[in-house]
Structure formats: C-alpha cells, structure tokens
C-alpha positions in Angstrom: -42.3 -24.6 -28.4 -40.3 -25.4 -25.3 -40.6 -27.5 -22.2 -38.9 -27.4 -18.8 -35.7 -29.2 -18.3 -37.4 -31.7 -16.0 -39.7 -33.0 -18.7 -39.0 -36.0 -20.9 -37.6 -35.3 -24.3 -40.2 -35.3 -27.1 -38.8 -35.7 -30.6 -41.9 -34.3 -32.4 -41.4 -30.6 -33.4 -43.8 -28.3 -35.2 -41.7 -26.4 -37.8 -43.6 -23.5 -39.5 -44.6 -24.7 -43.0 -44.3 -21.2 -44.3 -40.6 -21.1 -43.4 -40.1 -24.5 -45.0 -41.8 -23.4 -48.2 -40.0 -20.0 -48.4 -36.6 -21.6 -47.8 -37.2 -24.3 -50.4 -38.2 -21.7 -53.0 -35.4 -19.3 -52.2 -32.6 -21.9 -52.3 -34.0 -23.6 -55.4 -33.8 -20.2 -57.2 -30.3 -19.4 -55.8 -29.0 -22.8 -56.9 -30.5 -22.5 -60.4 -28.9 -19.0 -60.8 -25.5 -20.2 -59.5 -25.2 -23.4 -61.6 -26.3 -21.6 -64.8 -23.3 -19.3 -64.4 -19.5 -19.8 -64.0 -19.1 -19.3 -60.3 -17.3 -16.0 -60.5 -16.3 -13.8 -57.6 -19.1 -11.5 -58.5 -21.6 -14.4 -58.3 -20.2 -15.4 -54.9 -20.7 -11.8 -53.6 -24.2 -11.7 -55.0 -25.0 -15.1 -53.5 -23.9 -14.1 -50.1 -25.8 -10.8 -50.4 -29.0 -12.7 -51.3 -28.6 -15.1 -48.3 -28.1 -12.1 -46.0 -31.0 -10.1 -47.5 -33.3 -13.0 -47.1 -32.5 -13.1 -43.4 -31.1 -16.7 -43.5 -27.7 -15.7 -42.2 -29.3 -14.4 -39.0 -31.7 -17.4 -38.5 -29.6 -18.6 -35.5 -28.5 -15.7 -33.4 -26.3 -18.0 -31.3 -25.7 -21.8 -31.1 -27.7 -21.7 -27.8 -30.7 -20.0 -29.4 -33.1 -22.8 -28.6 -36.3 -21.8 -30.3 -34.4 -20.4 -33.3 -33.3 -23.9 -34.1 -36.7 -24.8 -35.7 -36.4 -22.2 -38.4 -32.6 -22.9 -38.8 -33.4 -26.6 -39.3 -35.8 -25.8 -42.1 -33.3 -23.5 -43.8 -30.4 -26.0 -43.5 -32.4 -28.9 -45.0 -33.7 -26.6 -47.8 -30.2 -25.5 -48.7 -29.0 -29.1 -48.7 -31.9 -30.4 -50.9 -31.3 -27.6 -53.4 -27.5 -28.2 -53.3 -27.2 -24.4 -53.1 -23.4 -23.6 -52.8 -23.9 -21.9 -49.4 -22.7 -23.8 -46.4 -25.5 -22.7 -44.1 -24.3 -24.9 -41.2 -20.9 -23.3 -41.1 -22.4 -19.8 -41.5 -25.0 -20.3 -38.8 -22.8 -22.1 -36.3 -19.7 -19.9 -36.6 -20.8 -16.7 -38.3 -18.1 -17.3 -41.0 -20.0 -15.8 -43.9 -17.3 -15.6 -46.5 -16.1 -19.2 -45.8 -19.7 -20.4 -46.1 -19.9 -19.3 -49.8 -17.5 -21.7 -51.4 -17.2 -25.4 -52.3 -13.8 -25.8 -50.6 -13.4 -28.8 -48.4 -10.2 -27.4 -46.9 -12.1 -24.3 -45.7 -14.8 -26.5 -44.2 -12.3 -28.6 -42.3 -10.4 -25.7 -41.0 -13.5 -24.0 -39.8 -14.7 -27.2 -38.1 -11.4 -27.7 -36.4 -11.3 -24.1 -35.1 -14.9 -24.5 -33.8 -14.1 -27.7 -32.0 -10.9 -26.3 -30.5 -12.3 -22.9 -29.4 -16.0 -23.2 -28.8 -17.8 -26.3 -27.7 -21.2 -24.8 -28.4 -20.2 -23.8 -31.9 -18.8 -27.3 -32.6 -22.0 -28.9 -31.3 -24.1 -26.5 -33.4 -22.0 -27.2 -36.5 -22.3 -31.0 -35.9 -26.1 -30.7 -35.7 -26.2 -28.6 -38.8 -24.2 -31.2 -40.6 -26.7 -33.9 -39.6 -29.6 -31.7 -40.9 -27.8 -31.1 -44.1 -26.9 -34.8 -44.6 -30.6 -35.8 -44.2 -31.6 -33.1 -46.7 -29.0 -34.1 -49.3 -29.8 -37.8 -48.9 -33.5 -37.1 -49.5 -32.7 -35.1 -52.6 -30.4 -37.9 -54.0 -33.2 -40.5 -53.4 -35.8 -38.3 -55.0 -33.6 -38.0 -58.1 -33.0 -41.7 -58.1 -36.7 -42.5 -57.9 -37.6 -40.1 -60.7 -34.7 -41.6 -62.9 -35.8 -45.2 -62.5 -39.4 -44.2 -63.3 -38.3 -42.4 -66.5 -35.5 -44.8 -67.7 -36.5 -47.9 -69.6 -34.7 -51.2 -70.1 -36.0 -54.2 -72.0 -39.2 -52.4 -72.6 -39.9 -51.7 -68.9 -39.2 -48.8 -66.6 -36.2 -49.6 -64.3 -38.6 -49.0 -61.3 -40.4 -52.2 -62.2 -37.4 -54.4 -61.6 -37.4 -55.9 -58.1 -33.7 -55.5 -57.6 -34.1 -51.7 -58.2 -37.0 -51.5 -55.8 -35.1 -53.4 -53.1 -32.1 -51.2 -53.4 -34.1 -48.0 -53.2 -36.0 -49.4 -50.2 -32.7 -50.0 -48.4 -31.7 -46.4 -49.2 -35.0 -45.1 -47.9 -34.6 -47.1 -44.7 -31.2 -45.6 -44.0 -32.5 -42.1 -44.6 -35.4 -42.7 -42.2 -33.1 -43.9 -39.5 -30.8 -40.9 -40.0 -33.7 -38.5 -40.0 -35.1 -40.0 -36.9 -32.0 -39.6 -34.8 -31.4 -36.1 -36.3 -34.9 -35.0 -35.4 -34.4 -36.3 -31.8 -31.1 -34.4 -31.6 -32.8 -31.3 -32.9 -35.5 -31.7 -30.3 -32.8 -31.7 -27.6 -31.4 -28.5 -29.0 -34.8 -26.9 -28.9 -36.0 -28.1 -25.5 -32.7 -28.1 -23.5 -30.0 -26.2 -25.4 -26.9 -27.3 -27.3 -24.5 -27.8 -24.3 -26.0 -30.8 -22.5 -24.9 -34.3 -21.7 -27.9 -35.7 -23.6 -27.0 -33.5 -26.6 -23.5 -34.9 -26.7 -24.7 -38.5 -26.6 -27.3 -37.9 -29.3 -24.7 -36.2 -31.6 -22.5 -39.3 -31.2 -25.5 -41.5 -32.1 -26.3 -39.3 -35.1 -22.7 -39.4 -36.3 -22.6 -43.2 -36.2 -26.0 -43.6 -38.0 -25.1 -40.9 -40.6 -21.7 -42.6 -41.4 -23.5 -45.8 -42.5 -26.4 -44.0 -44.1 -24.2 -41.9 -46.4 -22.3 -44.9 -47.6 -25.4 -46.9 -48.4 -27.3 -44.0 -50.0 -24.3 -42.8 -52.0 -23.7 -46.3 -53.4 -27.3 -47.2 -54.2 -28.2 -43.8 -55.8 -25.1 -44.0 -58.1 -25.7 -47.7 -58.9 -29.3 -47.1 -60.1 -28.2 -44.1 -62.2 -25.3 -45.8 -63.8 -22.6 -43.6 -65.2 -24.9 -40.5 -65.5 -24.7 -40.0 -61.7 -21.1 -38.8 -62.0 -21.6 -36.4 -64.8 -21.2 -32.7 -64.2 -24.4 -31.6 -65.9 -26.6 -33.9 -63.7 -27.5 -32.8 -60.2 -26.7 -36.1 -58.4 -23.0 -35.4 -58.2 -23.6 -32.2 -56.3 -25.5 -34.0 -53.5 -22.9 -36.8 -53.5 -20.0 -34.4 -53.0 -22.0 -32.6 -50.3 -22.7 -35.9 -48.5 -19.0 -36.9 -48.5 -17.8 -33.5 -47.3 -20.4 -33.1 -44.6 -20.0 -36.7 -43.4 -16.3 -36.2 -43.1 -16.8 -32.9 -41.3 -19.3 -34.5 -38.9 -16.8 -37.2 -38.0 -14.0 -34.6 -37.5 -16.2 -32.8 -35.1 -17.1 -35.9 -33.1 -13.6 -37.3 -33.1 -14.4 -40.0 -35.7 -17.1 -42.6 -36.1 -15.1 -45.1 -34.0 -14.6 -42.7 -31.1 -18.3 -41.8 -31.1 -19.2 -45.5 -31.0 -16.8 -46.1 -28.2 -18.4 -43.3 -26.1 -21.8 -44.8 -26.8 -20.5 -48.2 -25.8 -19.1 -46.9 -22.6 -22.4 -45.3 -21.8 -24.2 -48.6 -22.4 -21.8 -50.5 -20.1 -22.2 -47.9 -17.4 -26.0 -48.0 -17.7 -26.1 -51.8 -17.5 -27.0 -52.5 -21.1 -27.9 -50.9 -24.4 -31.6 -50.7 -23.7 -31.0 -49.0 -20.3 -28.6 -46.5 -22.0 -31.1 -45.6 -24.7 -34.1 -45.2 -22.4 -31.9 -43.1 -20.0 -31.4 -40.6 -22.8 -35.2 -40.1 -22.9 -35.6 -39.6 -19.2 -36.0 -36.2 -17.4 -33.0 -34.2 -16.2 -30.4 -36.2 -18.2 -29.9 -33.2 -20.4 -28.8 -30.7 -17.8 -25.7 -28.7 -18.7 -22.4 -30.2 -17.5 
C-alpha cells in the first residue's frame, strides 16, 4: 500500500489482521515460556531460535523497506504487549540478534548510540521501532490496570466504580491515544516515503516529545491504581513499566533528548510562520523528499 512522493501523507494504514493475530499468539507463548523459567543461556538461545524460525527476525529486510514496515509494526507492538524479552526494534533496525535477546539497558544504549553514529537510517528505524513498542507496552499496562480495578474491591465496591479511578485511567487512555496517533502517522511516512526524509525526522521529533510525556503519565497512573502490587516481581505490570522506561530513554538518546527534539520543532514552527503552518506543512506533498 504505497503512494507517490507527490501525494499528501495519509496516516491510515491497513495492517494484515492475520499477521497481527499470529504475532500476538507467538509472543504471548514465548513470554509465558520465558517467565516460567529462570532465564538461562539455554533459554536465551531457544528464544532467539524461535524468533528466527517464526520469520520475525527477517520481517524488515532493511530500514528502508517501505512496505515491510506494516508487518514489522504489528510484530513490534505484539512483542511489547506481551513483554516478551526480545528487543525486536533493536533486532530489526540493526540486525543485532544476540543483543536483542536480553534485558540489559547498557546493551540497548550502546546499540542505539552506534546506530545513531554510524547509520542514520538505522537510527531512524530504531526510533520508530521504539515508538511502536512504547505504544504497545502502554496499552498493555492500561489493560492490566482496567482489569485490576474491575476485580479489586474496596468498601464493598469495585475500584472501577470510584470516579477518581475512572478519571485517572481516562487521562492515561488520552495520552496513549495521542502517542498512538503520532506514531501511526510516523509509520505512514515510513511506508509511503521511506525512513530518510525531512518529514520523517520532524515526525520522529514530535513522537519523541509526545512519548516522553505519555510514558510519565501512564507509568504513574497505572502504578497508582494498582498500589504496591504493581512493583512486585510476580505481577506483569513491572515488566511493561521497565520496558517503557528503557525504551523512552533510548528514544530520547536517538533524538538527542526531548528538549532538543522540541527545539527543532519550535525552530520549524518559527520558520513556517506559526505552529499551525508547521503542522499542516508536514501533511503537504513533497515535504518528505530525501535530503
């Protein structure tokens, strides 16, 4: 599903539901197997082999594989929602398979830094991958929170019946919707125009700014409604929380920090004669040509 470079950017994308369902089932199974064990080297090898055998490791032949981004997006979000210990964004963007099978923030940071320094396309692909993972993990955290407040009772009523709880979860859903919207628009740019465009850079900056706030809000609210249980090892919320913090930090590293991304967007708004002009310019034809 592609359009010419001269057409306006359309954020709506048709992702194959079969791929979405297959990825969700596969990563749910992989996560269940991993977290029921002890995380041994043998398990890591088996996990990597499973990802490779399923074809997920080859879903994005190169960062510039435009049409491949649709299936890659479904895989990235499924992995994040399952909290499967496979860093699919790192794996797909850089091909670093061994580094992708570990919960090691240092390895993530080193891989991101190398990508940013040596390959602009890989860095942009990794940043987009982080955005997709962040939206998936936030959605999973909110789903857990909604289920918890429906099941947990206080003063004879489910927590979900308290207005303060409803208001908090609505705020979290609002942030997730905003982050998902800008991420989907950035994904559309990757599909229609490629990863190395001026429009892509601006959209990644916008996504980094929105994601930075969204992660803070969703993290705080989901843990607040859960109480102390949200931090316990046996409960899944902490997995999504740690992923969100790691991936948010990695995204900011790739974009030079939230403040620097905001400064670039501000400079673009001034150059365009105002925020509205800058935003609408991103949606016009030809802005996304490679630079």
